[in-house]
N, C-alpha and C positions, 0 to 999 in steps of 0.2 A: 253082270257080273265083272265085267271089264271097268267098269265105273268104280265099283268096290275095290278092286285092286289097285286101281289109280289112286283114289282117296287114301287107302291104307298106306301105300307108299309115299305118298305126298306128306301125310301125316308124320311119318316115321323120319322122313327127311328134315321137317322143319323142327320135329325135336332133337335130331343131331345137332342141327344150327343152333337152337337155343341153348343146348348144354355147352357149345362150344364159345358163345357170348358169354355165358355165364362163368365158365372157367377162365376165360382170358380175362374177365371184368370189363367187357365191352357194352356199352349201353347202345340201343337200337338206333338212337339218333346219330350215332358215330360211324354207322356202317354204310360202306358205298355200294358194295355188291356181296351176295353170297351164291355159292352154288354148292353141288354135290359132285365130286368126281368120281365118275361111274368106274373107273379103272381101278381105284384103289377104295373106294366107299368113304373117302373122308370128305368132311365139310370145309370148302375154303372159304375164308373171311377177308374181305378189303376193308380198311379202316380210312376215315377221313385224314389220319395222319399219316398215312402212306404204310401203313404194316399189312402184310398179307401173311395170314397164318392159317394153318391146316388143323384139323381137330377129328380125331376118330373116337369111336366109343371107348371109354376106359382109360384115355390117354390122360397122364399127370403133366400139366403145364403150369408155368409161372404167369401170373398176371401180367400184362402189358404196362409200359411205364404210360402215365397220363399223356405225354406228348405224342407218344406212335397212336394213340387211340383217337385224341381229337385234333392234334396238330396246334395246340396252343401253347406257346413258351411262358413258362410261369417263372422264370428266372429274371430278375429286374437286371438290365443291361446298364453299363455305365455309358454317359453321355460322351462321345469323342468330342472334344473342343479344342482350341488352340493351346499352346503351352502355358505354363504356369506364370501368374502374374508376378511382377517383379516389386 
């Protein structure tokens, strides 16, 4: 009986985390850690890019920027060199 309750609760928690990942647009390979906050019942997700987000059932959220998900800067940077040639 206790095992069934534990499995049901674990499945419910995993479904909440999966819903959070989907709503924020996070792929599983970019997740460092997930957990359920027992006080609030929210899923807490930490990504490789340094974002820490919370998700509760039915919450409306905006997807994260790709940089905050995987930490890869996609903008081409200008090289820093000496002064202009004369």
